[in-house]
C-alpha positions in Angstrom: 6.1 -3.3 -26.6 6.6 -6.0 -24.0 3.6 -6.5 -21.7 3.7 -6.2 -18.0 3.9 -9.6 -16.4 1.4 -10.2 -13.6 1.1 -13.0 -11.1 -2.2 -13.6 -9.4 -2.3 -15.2 -5.9 -5.8 -16.1 -4.9 -7.1 -19.4 -3.4 -10.5 -18.9 -5.1 -9.9 -20.5 -8.5 -12.9 -19.0 -10.3 -12.1 -15.5 -9.0 -8.4 -15.9 -10.1 -9.3 -17.2 -13.6 -12.0 -14.5 -14.1 -9.6 -11.8 -13.1 -6.9 -13.3 -15.3 -9.2 -13.2 -18.4 -10.2 -9.6 -17.6 -6.6 -8.4 -17.3 -5.5 -10.4 -20.4 -7.9 -8.3 -22.5 -6.0 -5.2 -21.5 -3.3 -4.3 -24.1 -0.5 -3.5 -21.7 -0.8 -6.4 -19.2 -0.5 -10.2 -19.2 -1.3 -12.7 -16.5 1.5 -15.3 -16.7 0.3 -17.5 -13.8 -2.1 -17.9 -11.0 -1.3 -19.5 -7.6 -3.3 -20.3 -4.5 -1.2 -18.5 -1.8 1.8 -16.4 -1.0 4.1 -19.3 -0.5 3.4 -20.5 -4.1 3.8 -17.0 -5.4 7.3 -16.7 -3.9 8.2 -20.1 -5.2 7.1 -19.1 -8.7 9.0 -15.8 -8.5 12.1 -17.7 -7.7 12.2 -19.1 -11.2 10.3 -16.5 -13.3 10.5 -12.8 -14.0 7.4 -11.0 -12.7 6.6 -7.3 -12.7 3.6 -7.2 -10.4 1.7 -9.4 -8.0 -2.0 -9.1 -7.5 -2.9 -10.9 -4.3 -5.9 -11.7 -2.3 -5.8 -10.7 1.4 -6.8 -14.0 3.1 -5.2 -17.1 1.7 -4.1 -20.4 3.3 -0.5 -20.9 4.2 0.5 -17.3 3.6 -1.9 -14.4 3.3 -1.6 -11.2 1.3 0.1 -9.0 3.9 2.8 -11.5 4.8 3.3 -12.1 1.1 3.8 -8.3 0.5 6.4 -8.1 3.3 8.3 -11.0 1.8 8.2 -9.6 -1.7 9.4 -6.2 -0.4 12.4 -7.9 1.2 13.3 -10.5 -1.6 12.0 -8.8 -4.7 11.9 -5.0 -4.0 11.4 -4.2 -7.7 8.1 -6.1 -8.0 4.9 -4.1 -7.5 2.3 -5.5 -5.1 -1.5 -4.9 -5.1 -4.0 -6.3 -2.7 -7.4 -7.1 -4.3 -9.8 -8.0 -1.6 -13.4 -7.6 -0.2 -12.1 -6.2 3.1 -12.5 -2.5 3.9 -11.4 -3.0 7.5 -9.4 0.0 8.6 -7.0 -2.0 10.7 -6.2 -4.3 7.7 -5.7 -1.3 5.5 -3.3 0.2 7.9 -1.4 -3.1 8.2 -1.1 -3.3 4.4 0.2 0.3 4.2 2.9 -0.5 6.8 3.8 -3.7 4.9 4.6 -1.4 1.9 1.7 -2.3 -0.5 1.6 -0.3 -3.7 -2.1 -0.6 -4.2 -5.2 -1.7 -2.2 -8.3 -2.4 -4.4 -11.7 -3.7 -3.5 -13.1 -6.6 -5.6 -16.1 -4.6 -6.6 -13.8 -2.5 -8.9 -14.8 -2.0 -12.5 -12.5 -2.9 -15.4 -11.7 0.7 -16.3 -10.6 1.5 -12.8 -8.6 -1.7 -12.5 -6.7 -0.9 -15.6 -6.0 2.6 -14.4 -4.8 1.2 -11.1 -2.4 -1.2 -12.7 -1.0 1.5 -14.9 -0.5 3.9 -12.0 1.2 1.3 -9.9 3.6 0.0 -12.6 4.6 3.7 -13.2 5.7 4.0 -9.5 2.7 5.5 -8.0 0.3 4.3 -5.3 -3.4 3.5 -5.9 -6.2 3.0 -3.3 -9.8 2.6 -4.2 -12.0 5.5 -3.1 -13.8 3.2 -0.6 -10.4 2.5 1.0 -9.4 6.1 1.4 -12.9 6.9 2.8 -12.7 4.0 5.3 -9.3 5.1 6.6 -10.5 8.6 7.1 -13.2 7.3 9.4 -10.8 5.8 11.9 -11.3 7.6 15.2 -8.3 9.3 16.7 -8.6 9.0 20.5 -6.1 11.8 21.1 -8.5 14.5 19.9 -11.5 15.9 21.7 -13.7 15.3 18.7 -12.5 11.7 18.2 -11.1 12.4 14.8 -8.2 14.1 13.1 -9.6 16.8 10.8 -7.5 16.4 7.7 -7.2 19.8 6.0 -6.1 21.0 2.5 -2.6 20.6 1.2 0.2 22.1 3.3 3.6 22.7 1.7 6.2 20.3 3.2 9.9 20.1 2.7 11.5 17.0 1.2 12.9 16.2 4.6 9.5 16.5 6.2 7.9 14.2 3.7 10.7 11.7 4.1 10.2 11.6 7.9 6.4 11.5 7.7 6.7 8.4 5.4 9.0 6.7 7.9 6.7 7.5 10.8 3.8 6.1 8.9 5.8 2.8 8.4 6.0 2.7 12.2 9.8 3.2 12.5 10.9 4.5 15.9 12.7 7.9 16.3 16.0 6.0 16.8 15.4 3.9 13.7 14.5 7.0 11.6 17.6 8.8 12.9 19.8 6.0 11.9 18.3 5.8 8.4 18.6 9.5 7.6 21.7 10.4 9.6 20.2 12.8 12.1 19.8 12.6 15.9 16.7 11.0 17.5 16.0 14.4 19.2 15.9 16.1 15.8 13.5 13.4 14.6 11.2 14.1 17.5 11.3 17.8 16.8 10.3 17.1 13.2 7.5 14.8 14.4 6.1 17.5 16.7 6.4 20.2 14.0 4.7 18.0 11.4 1.8 17.2 13.6 1.4 20.9 14.5 1.8 22.0 10.9 -0.8 19.5 9.6 -3.2 19.8 12.5 -3.1 16.2 13.5 -2.1 14.5 16.8 -1.0 11.0 15.9 0.8 8.8 13.4 -2.6 7.8 12.1 -3.4 11.4 11.4 -0.2 11.7 9.4 -1.2 8.5 7.5 -4.6 10.0 6.6 -3.0 13.2 5.4 -0.4 11.3 3.3 -3.1 9.2 1.7 -5.3 12.1 0.9 -2.5 14.0 -0.7 -0.8 11.2 -2.5 2.3 11.1 -0.2 2.2 7.4 0.8 5.4 5.9 -0.2 
């Protein structure tokens, strides 16, 4: 069986090398190269086949989020994971909007890291527990209590899930309408109904719900 090829982008050489050695001990994965920033990662990908990029958040020249955006545009088949010390809610939200496949804190254990890599390469999302908890703590100013209370799973139609995922990615009603061939008015109706159905009052509330129930695209 051919191993999954991983590129590591991290300007901390010791961290990158240690991570590479850890991953290379996993039977299904192989680190084929390490680079120091997103620009070098994209240059490497221009001449080599890569299945997944494991990137630090803050790097010189081009950081992890900008790198993710570029990879999504130029190499949409490549999976992207941020491995970082940051649990800042704003950064997590930016990473989600950029289209990240996984967000993992650097304190992760080997067993969880391997599980995360397997999940992402199989087309699923993976977020460390600390990341999910941090996002859930973001106050929602539109509610009296200051927070969206995210309830248990509510059955949603395929169309509702599709629209929720586009809202989370911060597309406007007009942009969503163009993408899925309905009117902006219909999108707005879906938006209001979704928020009422899920008991949230903002796009952030929708994001929290989607993360809790594994619906982040």
